[in-house]
Steps between C-alpha positions, in 0.01 A plus 500: 500500500639846414628739768393862531592800711208674668518864601254712701514874571292653779464867588483496878245707687725500808867598527745232391824455688733204544303379804177494298666302220650255751161453669338427165779259407425303818134438408492493119574149373758419769580166333584655160881519466467697173287780649665843490361824646640849475382858515581774258700781659304821557175340383231307683534213253555139601626250243464124539630228270526123497532209261228253401425221260191523282359345185534825305528878535126545556504252789809670644322837497212343692754386761638854503153637571470254790830627637369857461194407706726361774714814498190722512361308796829523689575867430257792465527660161414460134656248266566685177703248300528122468736336253581148392825461308631198315815445296343632181202713595317680777153613595428801717178607669476864609219659696317799365554852629 
């Protein structure tokens, strides 16, 4: 089964500092060794990425949307981008204004 990278971007409604990112890391998929979280400097944006296996790019994007739901439940804010990227192609969902 092909591997994909999933990426989620959330605009936080509360201030993001290292402690907030560490607290989220502790509760969001604690058993996922591929999970990465970071914040953008000077912006209230949290980025999350991980790897997955899926049948195709469409199925990977569905898994990315599930990850976005988990991130949104764990951290107040608005998910504004979800991406699934394979070796040859990618799909990106972006929220409206």
